[in-house]
C-alpha positions as CSV (number, residue, x, y, z in Angstrom):
1,M,0.0,0.0,0.0
2,T,1.4,3.3,-1.0
3,T,0.8,6.4,0.9
4,R,0.4,9.8,-0.6
5,P,2.6,12.5,0.6
6,K,1.0,15.1,2.6
7,T,0.6,18.4,0.8
8,A,0.7,21.7,2.6
9,R,-2.7,23.3,2.8
10,T,-2.9,26.6,1.1
11,T,-5.1,29.3,2.3
12,P,-7.7,30.4,-0.2
13,T,-6.6,33.4,-2.3
14,K,-8.4,36.6,-1.3
15,V,-10.1,38.2,-4.3
16,P,-9.5,41.9,-4.2
17,T,-12.4,44.3,-4.3
18,V,-12.9,46.7,-7.2
19,A,-11.6,49.5,-5.0
20,E,-8.4,47.5,-4.3
21,L,-7.6,46.8,-8.0
22,P,-4.8,48.9,-9.4
23,V,-5.8,50.8,-12.6
24,T,-3.4,52.4,-15.0
25,R,-4.0,55.5,-17.1
26,A,-3.8,53.3,-20.2
27,M,-6.5,51.0,-18.8
28,L,-8.8,54.0,-18.1
29,Y,-8.2,55.4,-21.6
30,G,-8.9,52.0,-23.1
31,V,-12.3,51.8,-21.4
32,R,-13.1,55.4,-22.3
33,D,-12.2,54.8,-25.9
34,E,-14.4,51.7,-26.0
35,L,-17.3,53.6,-24.5
36,I,-16.9,56.4,-27.0
37,A,-16.8,53.8,-29.9
38,R,-20.0,52.2,-28.6
39,N,-21.7,55.5,-28.2
40,D,-20.7,56.5,-31.8
41,Q,-22.1,53.2,-33.1
42,T,-25.4,53.9,-31.3
43,N,-25.6,57.4,-32.7
44,A,-24.9,56.0,-36.2
45,E,-27.8,53.4,-35.8
46,D,-30.0,56.3,-34.5
47,Q,-29.0,58.4,-37.5
48,E,-29.7,55.6,-39.9
49,A,-33.2,55.1,-38.4
50,S,-33.9,58.9,-38.8
51,N,-32.6,58.8,-42.4
52,W,-34.8,55.8,-43.2
53,A,-37.9,57.5,-41.8
54,A,-37.1,60.7,-43.8
55,I,-36.5,58.7,-47.0
56,K,-39.9,56.9,-46.6
57,A,-41.6,60.3,-46.0
58,V,-40.0,61.8,-49.1
59,Q,-40.9,58.7,-51.2
60,G,-44.5,59.0,-50.0
61,L,-44.6,62.7,-51.0
62,N,-43.1,61.8,-54.4
63,A,-45.8,59.2,-55.0
64,R,-48.5,61.6,-54.0
65,F,-47.1,64.3,-56.4
66,D,-47.0,61.7,-59.2
67,R,-50.7,60.9,-58.6
68,I,-51.6,64.6,-58.5
69,E,-49.7,65.2,-61.8
70,A,-51.5,62.3,-63.4
71,D,-54.8,63.7,-62.3
72,I,-54.0,67.1,-63.6
73,A,-52.9,65.7,-67.0
74,E,-56.2,63.8,-67.2
75,L,-58.1,67.0,-66.3
76,K,-56.2,68.9,-69.0
77,D,-57.2,66.3,-71.6
78,I,-60.9,66.5,-70.5
79,V,-60.8,70.3,-70.8
80,R,-59.2,70.1,-74.2
81,E,-61.9,67.7,-75.4
82,L,-64.6,70.0,-74.0
83,V,-63.1,73.0,-75.7
84,R,-62.9,71.2,-79.0
85,A,-66.5,70.0,-78.7
86,L,-67.7,73.5,-77.9
87,S,-65.7,75.1,-80.7
88,K,-67.4,72.7,-83.2
89,R,-70.9,73.6,-82.0
90,P,-72.8,75.8,-84.5
């Protein structure tokens, strides 16, 4: 029968609190730069959403103007026909 050698018991490592962690200026700048980049991405998504809404509104207006122009062209044709018909009357 073999015996295992006794190992020295180690005390559990104490996990430092956030206040006890050393922070370098480079680490702080790294976090700051990451937050700025994320904020810029969010602003870009917001801008894209605003642009999309504006584009849809302009497309709707253009479609409305196209319908109005078609109606006006049809009314002009009707008026021309009426004028021709009236001018042929004795």
